[in-house]
All heavy atoms as TSV, in Angstrom:
chain	resi	resn	atom	element	x	y	z
A	1	MET	N	N	7.853	7.289	8.816
A	1	MET	CA	C	6.721	6.425	9.061
A	1	MET	C	C	5.810	6.459	7.834
A	1	MET	O	O	5.542	7.506	7.277
A	1	MET	CB	C	5.969	6.891	10.303
A	1	MET	CG	C	4.843	5.967	10.677
A	1	MET	SD	S	4.429	6.032	12.411
A	1	MET	CE	C	3.097	7.178	12.415
A	2	THR	N	N	5.333	5.273	7.414
A	2	THR	CA	C	4.452	5.210	6.252
A	2	THR	C	C	3.011	4.974	6.687
A	2	THR	O	O	2.744	4.466	7.777
A	2	THR	CB	C	4.874	4.070	5.307
A	2	THR	OG1	O	4.786	2.840	6.011
A	2	THR	CG2	C	6.287	4.269	4.809
A	3	ALA	N	N	2.097	5.325	5.806
A	3	ALA	CA	C	0.678	5.137	6.090
A	3	ALA	C	C	0.348	3.647	6.077
A	3	ALA	O	O	0.992	2.856	5.389
A	3	ALA	CB	C	-0.155	5.870	5.050
A	4	GLY	N	N	-0.664	3.273	6.834
A	4	GLY	CA	C	-1.100	1.882	6.877
A	4	GLY	C	C	-1.762	1.457	5.572
A	4	GLY	O	O	-2.052	2.273	4.697
A	5	LYS	N	N	-1.974	0.183	5.447
A	5	LYS	CA	C	-2.557	-0.369	4.225
A	5	LYS	C	C	-4.027	0.012	4.082
A	5	LYS	O	O	-4.519	0.194	2.975
A	5	LYS	CB	C	-2.405	-1.892	4.246
A	5	LYS	CG	C	-2.923	-2.580	3.010
A	5	LYS	CD	C	-2.659	-4.074	3.070
A	5	LYS	CE	C	-3.211	-4.759	1.850
A	5	LYS	NZ	N	-3.019	-6.199	1.890
A	6	PHE	N	N	-4.761	0.084	5.189
A	6	PHE	CA	C	-6.191	0.364	5.153
A	6	PHE	C	C	-6.478	1.742	5.758
A	6	PHE	O	O	-5.835	2.144	6.716
A	6	PHE	CB	C	-6.958	-0.697	5.931
A	6	PHE	CG	C	-6.716	-2.084	5.414
A	6	PHE	CD1	C	-5.899	-2.960	6.083
A	6	PHE	CD2	C	-7.304	-2.492	4.233
A	6	PHE	CE1	C	-5.668	-4.242	5.608
A	6	PHE	CE2	C	-7.091	-3.766	3.753
A	6	PHE	CZ	C	-6.261	-4.650	4.438
A	7	PRO	N	N	-7.441	2.436	5.214
A	7	PRO	CA	C	-7.816	3.724	5.806
A	7	PRO	C	C	-8.289	3.524	7.253
A	7	PRO	O	O	-8.792	2.455	7.596
A	7	PRO	CB	C	-8.981	4.204	4.931
A	7	PRO	CG	C	-8.891	3.424	3.672
A	7	PRO	CD	C	-8.234	2.118	4.030
A	8	PRO	N	N	-8.155	4.508	8.086
A	8	PRO	CA	C	-8.541	4.353	9.497
A	8	PRO	C	C	-10.032	4.075	9.691
A	8	PRO	O	O	-10.432	3.550	10.718
A	8	PRO	CB	C	-8.140	5.665	10.137
A	8	PRO	CG	C	-7.808	6.584	9.037
A	8	PRO	CD	C	-7.567	5.770	7.802
A	9	GLU	N	N	-10.855	4.385	8.714
A	9	GLU	CA	C	-12.296	4.156	8.897
A	9	GLU	C	C	-12.705	2.691	8.706
A	9	GLU	O	O	-13.814	2.300	9.009
A	9	GLU	CB	C	-13.125	5.046	7.969
A	9	GLU	CG	C	-12.934	4.803	6.491
A	9	GLU	CD	C	-11.791	5.606	5.890
A	9	GLU	OE1	O	-11.094	6.319	6.604
A	9	GLU	OE2	O	-11.608	5.494	4.670
A	10	GLU	N	N	-11.801	1.838	8.195
A	10	GLU	CA	C	-12.138	0.431	8.033
A	10	GLU	C	C	-12.057	-0.289	9.373
A	10	GLU	O	O	-11.181	-0.010	10.185
A	10	GLU	CB	C	-11.192	-0.235	7.022
A	10	GLU	CG	C	-11.481	0.210	5.614
A	10	GLU	CD	C	-10.910	-0.751	4.601
A	10	GLU	OE1	O	-10.689	-1.923	4.935
A	10	GLU	OE2	O	-10.686	-0.312	3.473
A	11	PRO	N	N	-12.969	-1.234	9.615
A	11	PRO	CA	C	-12.947	-1.941	10.901
A	11	PRO	C	C	-11.745	-2.872	10.993
A	11	PRO	O	O	-11.211	-3.318	9.983
A	11	PRO	CB	C	-14.248	-2.737	10.869
A	11	PRO	CG	C	-14.561	-2.908	9.423
A	11	PRO	CD	C	-14.046	-1.672	8.744
A	12	VAL	N	N	-11.344	-3.161	12.215
A	12	VAL	CA	C	-10.225	-4.053	12.467
A	12	VAL	C	C	-10.599	-5.486	12.115
A	12	VAL	O	O	-9.791	-6.266	11.676
A	12	VAL	CB	C	-9.786	-3.951	13.940
A	12	VAL	CG1	C	-8.713	-4.962	14.250
A	12	VAL	CG2	C	-9.301	-2.553	14.245
A	13	GLY	N	N	-11.856	-5.851	12.295
A	13	GLY	CA	C	-12.311	-7.207	12.007
A	13	GLY	C	C	-13.806	-7.214	11.742
A	13	GLY	O	O	-14.441	-6.179	11.687
A	14	ILE	N	N	-14.355	-8.405	11.602
A	14	ILE	CA	C	-15.784	-8.553	11.355
A	14	ILE	C	C	-16.392	-9.303	12.523
A	14	ILE	O	O	-15.933	-10.386	12.877
A	14	ILE	CB	C	-16.034	-9.332	10.043
A	14	ILE	CG1	C	-15.464	-8.556	8.867
A	14	ILE	CG2	C	-17.518	-9.609	9.856
A	14	ILE	CD1	C	-15.461	-9.346	7.568
A	15	VAL	N	N	-17.422	-8.745	13.119
A	15	VAL	CA	C	-18.136	-9.395	14.204
A	15	VAL	C	C	-19.414	-9.967	13.626
A	15	VAL	O	O	-20.269	-9.231	13.137
A	15	VAL	CB	C	-18.460	-8.405	15.350
A	15	VAL	CG1	C	-19.271	-9.085	16.428
A	15	VAL	CG2	C	-17.180	-7.821	15.909
A	16	GLU	N	N	-19.542	-11.288	13.652
A	16	GLU	CA	C	-20.727	-11.929	13.095
A	16	GLU	C	C	-21.687	-12.423	14.161
A	16	GLU	O	O	-22.835	-12.714	13.869
A	16	GLU	CB	C	-20.309	-13.098	12.196
A	16	GLU	CG	C	-19.614	-12.634	10.942
A	16	GLU	CD	C	-19.392	-13.756	9.956
A	16	GLU	OE1	O	-20.109	-14.768	10.036
A	16	GLU	OE2	O	-18.505	-13.614	9.122
A	17	SER	N	N	-21.235	-12.551	15.372
A	17	SER	CA	C	-22.057	-13.141	16.419
A	17	SER	C	C	-21.764	-12.477	17.755
A	17	SER	O	O	-21.187	-13.090	18.653
A	17	SER	CB	C	-21.787	-14.643	16.490
A	17	SER	OG	O	-22.545	-15.213	17.510
A	18	ALA	N	N	-22.178	-11.244	17.905
A	18	ALA	CA	C	-21.854	-10.500	19.110
A	18	ALA	C	C	-22.638	-10.973	20.333
A	18	ALA	O	O	-22.170	-10.854	21.457
A	18	ALA	CB	C	-22.111	-9.017	18.883
A	19	ASP	N	N	-23.822	-11.528	20.132
A	19	ASP	CA	C	-24.684	-11.855	21.262
A	19	ASP	C	C	-24.669	-13.311	21.700
A	19	ASP	O	O	-25.276	-13.659	22.697
A	19	ASP	CB	C	-26.128	-11.455	20.942
A	19	ASP	CG	C	-26.263	-9.951	20.742
A	19	ASP	OD1	O	-25.490	-9.192	21.355
A	19	ASP	OD2	O	-27.128	-9.547	19.959
A	20	HIS	N	N	-24.015	-14.201	20.943
A	20	HIS	CA	C	-23.952	-15.603	21.362
A	20	HIS	C	C	-22.676	-16.260	20.848
A	20	HIS	O	O	-22.094	-15.837	19.870
A	20	HIS	CB	C	-25.192	-16.380	20.911
A	20	HIS	CG	C	-25.367	-16.443	19.425
A	20	HIS	ND1	N	-25.893	-15.416	18.679
A	20	HIS	CD2	C	-25.094	-17.422	18.544
A	20	HIS	CE1	C	-25.918	-15.749	17.400
A	20	HIS	NE2	N	-25.440	-16.968	17.289
A	21	MET	N	N	-22.284	-17.321	21.555
A	21	MET	CA	C	-21.053	-18.020	21.223
A	21	MET	C	C	-21.204	-18.815	19.927
A	21	MET	O	O	-22.242	-19.408	19.675
A	21	MET	CB	C	-20.672	-18.973	22.355
A	21	MET	CG	C	-19.375	-19.710	22.106
A	21	MET	SD	S	-18.867	-20.679	23.525
A	21	MET	CE	C	-18.103	-19.397	24.490
A	22	VAL	N	N	-20.157	-18.834	19.151
A	22	VAL	CA	C	-20.124	-19.606	17.912
A	22	VAL	C	C	-19.323	-20.873	18.173
A	22	VAL	O	O	-18.242	-20.822	18.723
A	22	VAL	CB	C	-19.464	-18.786	16.779
A	22	VAL	CG1	C	-19.341	-19.607	15.524
A	22	VAL	CG2	C	-20.251	-17.522	16.529
A	23	MET	N	N	-19.866	-22.009	17.772
A	23	MET	CA	C	-19.188	-23.281	17.990
A	23	MET	C	C	-18.736	-23.854	16.649
A	23	MET	O	O	-19.503	-24.519	15.960
A	23	MET	CB	C	-20.115	-24.276	18.690
A	23	MET	CG	C	-20.577	-23.815	20.062
A	23	MET	SD	S	-19.239	-23.592	21.235
A	23	MET	CE	C	-18.796	-25.278	21.522
A	24	LEU	N	N	-17.511	-23.560	16.257
A	24	LEU	CA	C	-16.945	-24.112	15.037
A	24	LEU	C	C	-16.179	-25.373	15.380
A	24	LEU	O	O	-15.428	-25.409	16.343
A	24	LEU	CB	C	-15.974	-23.119	14.402
A	24	LEU	CG	C	-16.542	-21.833	13.855
A	24	LEU	CD1	C	-15.402	-20.946	13.384
A	24	LEU	CD2	C	-17.490	-22.108	12.731
A	25	ARG	N	N	-16.342	-26.404	14.612
A	25	ARG	CA	C	-15.557	-27.620	14.829
A	25	ARG	C	C	-14.104	-27.344	14.465
A	25	ARG	O	O	-13.195	-27.789	15.114
A	25	ARG	CB	C	-16.117	-28.760	13.989
A	25	ARG	CG	C	-15.444	-30.062	14.286
A	25	ARG	CD	C	-16.187	-31.244	13.751
A	25	ARG	NE	N	-17.585	-31.314	14.057
A	25	ARG	CZ	C	-18.110	-31.638	15.239
A	25	ARG	NH1	N	-17.327	-31.885	16.250
A	25	ARG	NH2	N	-19.394	-31.694	15.411
A	26	SER	N	N	-13.887	-26.579	13.389
A	26	SER	CA	C	-12.538	-26.261	12.967
A	26	SER	C	C	-12.556	-24.941	12.210
A	26	SER	O	O	-13.241	-24.822	11.199
A	26	SER	CB	C	-11.998	-27.364	12.057
A	26	SER	OG	O	-10.838	-26.930	11.391
A	27	LEU	N	N	-11.801	-23.989	12.685
A	27	LEU	CA	C	-11.700	-22.711	11.984
A	27	LEU	C	C	-11.090	-22.920	10.602
A	27	LEU	O	O	-11.542	-22.342	9.618
A	27	LEU	CB	C	-10.871	-21.714	12.793
A	27	LEU	CG	C	-10.669	-20.341	12.167
A	27	LEU	CD1	C	-12.011	-19.663	11.888
A	27	LEU	CD2	C	-9.801	-19.482	13.051
A	28	TYR	N	N	-10.082	-23.783	10.515
A	28	TYR	CA	C	-9.456	-24.066	9.222
A	28	TYR	C	C	-10.488	-24.605	8.230
A	28	TYR	O	O	-10.552	-24.149	7.087
A	28	TYR	CB	C	-8.309	-25.067	9.368
A	28	TYR	CG	C	-7.855	-25.603	8.040
A	28	TYR	CD1	C	-7.073	-24.829	7.192
A	28	TYR	CD2	C	-8.256	-26.858	7.607
A	28	TYR	CE1	C	-6.690	-25.302	5.950
A	28	TYR	CE2	C	-7.869	-27.345	6.364
A	28	TYR	CZ	C	-7.093	-26.557	5.542
A	28	TYR	OH	O	-6.711	-27.021	4.314
A	29	LEU	N	N	-11.277	-25.602	8.658
A	29	LEU	CA	C	-12.258	-26.180	7.742
A	29	LEU	C	C	-13.332	-25.170	7.350
A	29	LEU	O	O	-13.801	-25.157	6.208
A	29	LEU	CB	C	-12.887	-27.433	8.346
A	29	LEU	CG	C	-11.943	-28.617	8.502
A	29	LEU	CD1	C	-12.666	-29.792	9.144
A	29	LEU	CD2	C	-11.322	-29.011	7.171
A	30	GLN	N	N	-13.725	-24.306	8.270
A	30	GLN	CA	C	-14.707	-23.276	7.925
A	30	GLN	C	C	-14.129	-22.296	6.914
A	30	GLN	O	O	-14.794	-21.896	5.965
A	30	GLN	CB	C	-15.181	-22.537	9.173
A	30	GLN	CG	C	-16.267	-21.514	8.878
A	30	GLN	CD	C	-17.517	-22.135	8.285
A	30	GLN	OE1	O	-18.031	-23.124	8.814
A	30	GLN	NE2	N	-18.011	-21.599	7.198
A	31	GLN	N	N	-12.873	-21.904	7.100
A	31	GLN	CA	C	-12.240	-21.001	6.145
A	31	GLN	C	C	-12.081	-21.669	4.784
A	31	GLN	O	O	-12.260	-21.029	3.751
A	31	GLN	CB	C	-10.890	-20.538	6.675
A	31	GLN	CG	C	-11.026	-19.610	7.865
A	31	GLN	CD	C	-9.700	-19.310	8.515
A	31	GLN	OE1	O	-8.781	-20.125	8.497
A	31	GLN	NE2	N	-9.596	-18.136	9.116
A	32	LEU	N	N	-11.749	-22.957	4.773
A	32	LEU	CA	C	-11.652	-23.694	3.523
A	32	LEU	C	C	-13.005	-23.717	2.822
A	32	LEU	O	O	-13.102	-23.473	1.624
A	32	LEU	CB	C	-11.168	-25.120	3.804
A	32	LEU	CG	C	-11.025	-26.048	2.598
A	32	LEU	CD1	C	-9.954	-25.529	1.649
A	32	LEU	CD2	C	-10.704	-27.462	3.063
A	33	ARG	N	N	-14.070	-23.994	3.575
A	33	ARG	CA	C	-15.420	-23.997	3.017
A	33	ARG	C	C	-15.787	-22.615	2.460
A	33	ARG	O	O	-16.349	-22.504	1.371
A	33	ARG	CB	C	-16.431	-24.410	4.080
A	33	ARG	CG	C	-17.865	-24.458	3.585
A	33	ARG	CD	C	-18.851	-24.777	4.697
A	33	ARG	NE	N	-18.433	-25.842	5.570
A	33	ARG	CZ	C	-18.641	-27.144	5.360
A	33	ARG	NH1	N	-19.288	-27.535	4.287
A	33	ARG	NH2	N	-18.202	-28.032	6.210
A	34	ASP	N	N	-15.450	-21.566	3.188
A	34	ASP	CA	C	-15.758	-20.204	2.726
A	34	ASP	C	C	-15.026	-19.876	1.428
A	34	ASP	O	O	-15.577	-19.220	0.554
A	34	ASP	CB	C	-15.388	-19.173	3.798
A	34	ASP	CG	C	-16.276	-19.233	5.029
A	34	ASP	OD1	O	-17.353	-19.888	4.968
A	34	ASP	OD2	O	-15.890	-18.641	6.047
A	35	ARG	N	N	-13.767	-20.320	1.319
A	35	ARG	CA	C	-12.962	-19.997	0.140
A	35	ARG	C	C	-13.292	-20.864	-1.064
A	35	ARG	O	O	-13.404	-20.369	-2.182
A	35	ARG	CB	C	-11.464	-20.157	0.451
A	35	ARG	CG	C	-10.833	-19.008	1.155
A	35	ARG	CD	C	-9.295	-19.096	1.199
A	35	ARG	NE	N	-8.694	-20.350	0.861
A	35	ARG	CZ	C	-8.359	-21.322	1.727
A	35	ARG	NH1	N	-8.600	-21.166	3.007
A	35	ARG	NH2	N	-7.783	-22.417	1.316
A	36	LEU	N	N	-13.406	-22.182	-0.841
A	36	LEU	CA	C	-13.480	-23.112	-1.972
A	36	LEU	C	C	-14.757	-23.937	-2.034
A	36	LEU	O	O	-14.939	-24.709	-2.973
A	36	LEU	CB	C	-12.265	-24.052	-1.941
A	36	LEU	CG	C	-10.908	-23.372	-1.994
A	36	LEU	CD1	C	-9.793	-24.387	-1.849
A	36	LEU	CD2	C	-10.751	-22.576	-3.276
A	37	GLY	N	N	-15.608	-23.820	-1.027
A	37	GLY	CA	C	-16.872	-24.545	-1.043
A	37	GLY	C	C	-16.826	-25.849	-0.273
A	37	GLY	O	O	-15.767	-26.345	0.113
A	38	GLY	N	N	-18.001	-26.410	-0.064
A	38	GLY	CA	C	-18.140	-27.625	0.725
A	38	GLY	C	C	-17.433	-28.823	0.127
A	38	GLY	O	O	-16.949	-29.692	0.860
A	39	GLN	N	N	-17.353	-28.905	-1.182
A	39	GLN	CA	C	-16.688	-30.042	-1.806
A	39	GLN	C	C	-15.206	-30.087	-1.451
A	39	GLN	O	O	-14.634	-31.154	-1.309
A	39	GLN	CB	C	-16.866	-30.012	-3.326
A	39	GLN	CG	C	-16.392	-31.271	-4.028
A	39	GLN	CD	C	-17.159	-32.517	-3.583
A	39	GLN	OE1	O	-18.374	-32.514	-3.512
A	39	GLN	NE2	N	-16.425	-33.580	-3.287
A	40	ALA	N	N	-14.580	-28.938	-1.269
A	40	ALA	CA	C	-13.167	-28.905	-0.880
A	40	ALA	C	C	-12.975	-29.534	0.496
A	40	ALA	O	O	-11.993	-30.238	0.735
A	40	ALA	CB	C	-12.647	-27.471	-0.886
A	41	VAL	N	N	-13.913	-29.295	1.403
A	41	VAL	CA	C	-13.834	-29.906	2.733
A	41	VAL	C	C	-13.996	-31.419	2.612
A	41	VAL	O	O	-13.252	-32.183	3.223
A	41	VAL	CB	C	-14.899	-29.309	3.679
A	41	VAL	CG1	C	-14.907	-30.031	5.011
A	41	VAL	CG2	C	-14.646	-27.820	3.890
A	42	ILE	N	N	-14.939	-31.857	1.815
A	42	ILE	CA	C	-15.154	-33.293	1.613
A	42	ILE	C	C	-13.912	-33.939	1.004
A	42	ILE	O	O	-13.508	-35.035	1.401
A	42	ILE	CB	C	-16.397	-33.525	0.740
A	42	ILE	CG1	C	-17.642	-33.118	1.516
A	42	ILE	CG2	C	-16.486	-34.973	0.268
A	42	ILE	CD1	C	-18.899	-33.039	0.688
A	43	ASP	N	N	-13.302	-33.264	0.046
A	43	ASP	CA	C	-12.127	-33.808	-0.640
A	43	ASP	C	C	-10.897	-33.909	0.258
A	43	ASP	O	O	-9.992	-34.691	-0.029
A	43	ASP	CB	C	-11.779	-32.957	-1.862
A	43	ASP	CG	C	-12.824	-33.048	-2.958
A	43	ASP	OD1	O	-13.655	-33.985	-2.934
A	43	ASP	OD2	O	-12.813	-32.166	-3.842
A	44	THR	N	N	-10.820	-33.125	1.317
A	44	THR	CA	C	-9.605	-33.081	2.137
A	44	THR	C	C	-9.779	-33.676	3.533
A	44	THR	O	O	-8.848	-33.610	4.338
A	44	THR	CB	C	-9.083	-31.642	2.280
A	44	THR	OG1	O	-10.105	-30.843	2.873
A	44	THR	CG2	C	-8.681	-31.066	0.946
A	45	THR	N	N	-10.943	-34.233	3.836
A	45	THR	CA	C	-11.179	-34.806	5.160
A	45	THR	C	C	-11.835	-36.178	5.037
A	45	THR	O	O	-12.324	-36.550	3.975
A	45	THR	CB	C	-12.113	-33.906	5.996
A	45	THR	OG1	O	-13.357	-33.759	5.302
A	45	THR	CG2	C	-11.504	-32.553	6.269
A	46	THR	N	N	-11.840	-36.885	6.154
A	46	THR	CA	C	-12.589	-38.142	6.219
A	46	THR	C	C	-13.949	-37.842	6.843
A	46	THR	O	O	-14.148	-36.793	7.468
A	46	THR	CB	C	-11.863	-39.177	7.097
A	46	THR	OG1	O	-11.829	-38.694	8.447
A	46	THR	CG2	C	-10.447	-39.442	6.591
A	47	ALA	N	N	-14.864	-38.784	6.719
A	47	ALA	CA	C	-16.185	-38.613	7.339
A	47	ALA	C	C	-16.041	-38.450	8.856
A	47	ALA	O	O	-16.742	-37.638	9.473
A	47	ALA	CB	C	-17.077	-39.795	7.009
A	48	ALA	N	N	-15.122	-39.194	9.453
A	48	ALA	CA	C	-14.900	-39.085	10.900
A	48	ALA	C	C	-14.441	-37.684	11.287
A	48	ALA	O	O	-14.885	-37.135	12.298
A	48	ALA	CB	C	-13.878	-40.123	11.360
A	49	GLN	N	N	-13.569	-37.093	10.495
A	49	GLN	CA	C	-13.121	-35.728	10.776
A	49	GLN	C	C	-14.273	-34.736	10.676
A	49	GLN	O	O	-14.408	-33.851	11.514
A	49	GLN	CB	C	-12.018	-35.317	9.807
A	49	GLN	CG	C	-10.698	-36.003	10.059
A	49	GLN	CD	C	-9.697	-35.691	8.980
A	49	GLN	OE1	O	-9.982	-35.907	7.800
A	49	GLN	NE2	N	-8.547	-35.185	9.370
A	50	ARG	N	N	-15.082	-34.873	9.660
A	50	ARG	CA	C	-16.203	-33.942	9.481
A	50	ARG	C	C	-17.226	-34.067	10.598
A	50	ARG	O	O	-17.898	-33.096	10.932
A	50	ARG	CB	C	-16.856	-34.156	8.122
A	50	ARG	CG	C	-15.967	-33.744	6.962
A	50	ARG	CD	C	-16.694	-33.779	5.635
A	50	ARG	NE	N	-17.172	-35.093	5.255
A	50	ARG	CZ	C	-16.435	-36.014	4.648
A	50	ARG	NH1	N	-15.174	-35.778	4.362
A	50	ARG	NH2	N	-16.957	-37.184	4.323
A	51	ASN	N	N	-17.324	-35.241	11.200
A	51	ASN	CA	C	-18.292	-35.458	12.276
A	51	ASN	C	C	-17.695	-35.291	13.662
A	51	ASN	O	O	-18.377	-35.493	14.653
A	51	ASN	CB	C	-18.903	-36.859	12.146
A	51	ASN	CG	C	-19.741	-36.972	10.900
A	51	ASN	OD1	O	-20.433	-36.041	10.524
A	51	ASN	ND2	N	-19.672	-38.105	10.240
A	52	GLY	N	N	-16.405	-34.944	13.725
A	52	GLY	CA	C	-15.759	-34.714	15.009
A	52	GLY	C	C	-15.578	-35.978	15.823
A	52	GLY	O	O	-15.644	-35.945	17.048
A	53	ARG	N	N	-15.317	-37.097	15.174
A	53	ARG	CA	C	-15.216	-38.378	15.860
A	53	ARG	C	C	-13.813	-38.982	15.767
A	53	ARG	O	O	-13.672	-40.184	15.658
A	53	ARG	CB	C	-16.213	-39.367	15.248
A	53	ARG	CG	C	-17.618	-38.889	15.236
A	53	ARG	CD	C	-18.248	-39.115	16.576
A	53	ARG	NE	N	-19.653	-38.784	16.526
A	53	ARG	CZ	C	-20.267	-38.096	17.461
A	53	ARG	NH1	N	-19.614	-37.678	18.506
A	53	ARG	NH2	N	-21.542	-37.828	17.361
A	54	ILE	N	N	-12.773	-38.160	15.839
A	54	ILE	CA	C	-11.429	-38.708	15.662
A	54	ILE	C	C	-10.612	-38.779	16.950
A	54	ILE	O	O	-9.542	-39.356	16.965
A	54	ILE	CB	C	-10.639	-37.936	14.589
A	54	ILE	CG1	C	-10.436	-36.485	14.997
A	54	ILE	CG2	C	-11.322	-38.042	13.237
A	54	ILE	CD1	C	-9.464	-35.748	14.123
A	55	TRP	N	N	-11.110	-38.228	18.050
A	55	TRP	CA	C	-10.308	-38.169	19.264
A	55	TRP	C	C	-9.915	-39.562	19.748
A	55	TRP	O	O	-8.774	-39.804	20.126
A	55	TRP	CB	C	-11.023	-37.400	20.371
A	55	TRP	CG	C	-10.218	-37.403	21.618
A	55	TRP	CD1	C	-10.497	-38.049	22.782
A	55	TRP	CD2	C	-8.955	-36.769	21.822
A	55	TRP	NE1	N	-9.498	-37.848	23.703
A	55	TRP	CE2	C	-8.535	-37.066	23.121
A	55	TRP	CE3	C	-8.132	-35.988	21.021
A	55	TRP	CZ2	C	-7.338	-36.597	23.650
A	55	TRP	CZ3	C	-6.934	-35.523	21.560
A	55	TRP	CH2	C	-6.562	-35.837	22.858
A	56	ASP	N	N	-10.858	-40.510	19.764
A	56	ASP	CA	C	-10.538	-41.856	20.252
A	56	ASP	C	C	-9.452	-42.510	19.396
A	56	ASP	O	O	-8.523	-43.112	19.936
A	56	ASP	CB	C	-11.791	-42.732	20.264
A	56	ASP	CG	C	-12.773	-42.303	21.337
A	56	ASP	OD1	O	-12.338	-41.662	22.323
A	56	ASP	OD2	O	-13.975	-42.613	21.193
A	57	SER	N	N	-9.554	-42.383	18.088
A	57	SER	CA	C	-8.534	-43.003	17.227
A	57	SER	C	C	-7.182	-42.299	17.381
A	57	SER	O	O	-6.142	-42.950	17.346
A	57	SER	CB	C	-8.977	-43.033	15.778
A	57	SER	OG	O	-9.105	-41.736	15.265
A	58	LEU	N	N	-7.192	-40.987	17.572
A	58	LEU	CA	C	-5.931	-40.268	17.774
A	58	LEU	C	C	-5.281	-40.646	19.102
A	58	LEU	O	O	-4.076	-40.893	19.164
A	58	LEU	CB	C	-6.154	-38.758	17.726
A	58	LEU	CG	C	-6.491	-38.166	16.365
A	58	LEU	CD1	C	-6.786	-36.675	16.511
A	58	LEU	CD2	C	-5.388	-38.392	15.368
A	59	SER	N	N	-6.069	-40.703	20.158
A	59	SER	CA	C	-5.497	-41.023	21.463
A	59	SER	C	C	-5.035	-42.477	21.522
A	59	SER	O	O	-4.072	-42.799	22.204
A	59	SER	CB	C	-6.483	-40.729	22.583
A	59	SER	OG	O	-7.639	-41.510	22.469
A	60	ALA	N	N	-5.698	-43.384	20.797
A	60	ALA	CA	C	-5.285	-44.782	20.762
A	60	ALA	C	C	-3.944	-44.941	20.051
A	60	ALA	O	O	-3.183	-45.851	20.370
A	60	ALA	CB	C	-6.346	-45.635	20.063
A	61	ARG	N	N	-3.643	-44.058	19.127
A	61	ARG	CA	C	-2.391	-44.138	18.363
A	61	ARG	C	C	-1.285	-43.279	18.947
A	61	ARG	O	O	-0.204	-43.188	18.369
A	61	ARG	CB	C	-2.656	-43.727	16.916
A	61	ARG	CG	C	-3.598	-44.684	16.196
A	61	ARG	CD	C	-3.971	-44.189	14.853
A	61	ARG	NE	N	-2.778	-43.943	14.036
A	61	ARG	CZ	C	-2.808	-43.410	12.821
A	61	ARG	NH1	N	-3.938	-43.064	12.293
A	61	ARG	NH2	N	-1.703	-43.236	12.155
A	62	ALA	N	N	-1.526	-42.639	20.042
A	62	ALA	CA	C	-0.544	-41.741	20.647
A	62	ALA	C	C	0.775	-42.475	20.877
A	62	ALA	O	O	0.801	-43.582	21.391
A	62	ALA	CB	C	-1.067	-41.182	21.958
A	63	GLY	N	N	1.835	-41.877	20.442
A	63	GLY	CA	C	3.153	-42.441	20.635
A	63	GLY	C	C	3.627	-43.358	19.530
A	63	GLY	O	O	4.745	-43.829	19.548
A	64	GLU	N	N	2.788	-43.629	18.552
A	64	GLU	CA	C	3.215	-44.496	17.437
A	64	GLU	C	C	4.053	-43.720	16.456
A	64	GLU	O	O	3.892	-42.590	16.223
A	64	GLU	CB	C	2.005	-45.071	16.705
A	64	GLU	CG	C	1.290	-46.109	17.509
A	64	GLU	CD	C	0.142	-46.747	16.731
A	64	GLU	OE1	O	0.045	-46.542	15.502
A	64	GLU	OE2	O	-0.647	-47.428	17.364
């Protein structure tokens, strides 16, 4: 058996909001913003995606 990558004293994860729910529109987009900045999100999405207004267009195209 080999030792783990991280010492046992390191936390398993990071808790940023223990007392209230966090409402992310997209975990992927938030991670992209954290890594590469807001311009990366703008460059890879439409305005409708950023505003969370794509459900109607997606459901209208279902099955195409």
